[in-house]
C-alpha positions, 0 to 999 in steps of 0.5 A: 088657589092656582089650579093644577092645570095652571101650574102645569102650563107654567112649568112647561113655559119655564122649562122651555125658556130655561132650556132655551136661555139657561136656567141660571140666566133665567133666574138671574134675569128674573131676580133683576127684574123683580128688584127693578119692579120693587125699586120702581114701586118704592119697596126695598129691593131686599124683598126679591129672591137672589139665585144662589146654591144651597152651599152658600146659605147657612144650614139653619136658613136652608133647612127652613126652606125645605117645605117650599122646595118640596112643594115646588119639586112636586109641582114639576113632577105633575 
């Protein structure tokens, strides 16, 4: 498991970059890079996350991500 200190350092890095270039731009670039990486490895690009807003996700599927969202919300509160 990743240490709390490692997560704190990563949160700081992402926060700094997100504030510098914009969080939406950061997420779109990360998604595109993930798709490119998957494609280069011969994997389906459908495995990469796609940045969107909750309103664009069916409620049932959105609700299934509650635990993950809560975990990451806690990470950024440390």
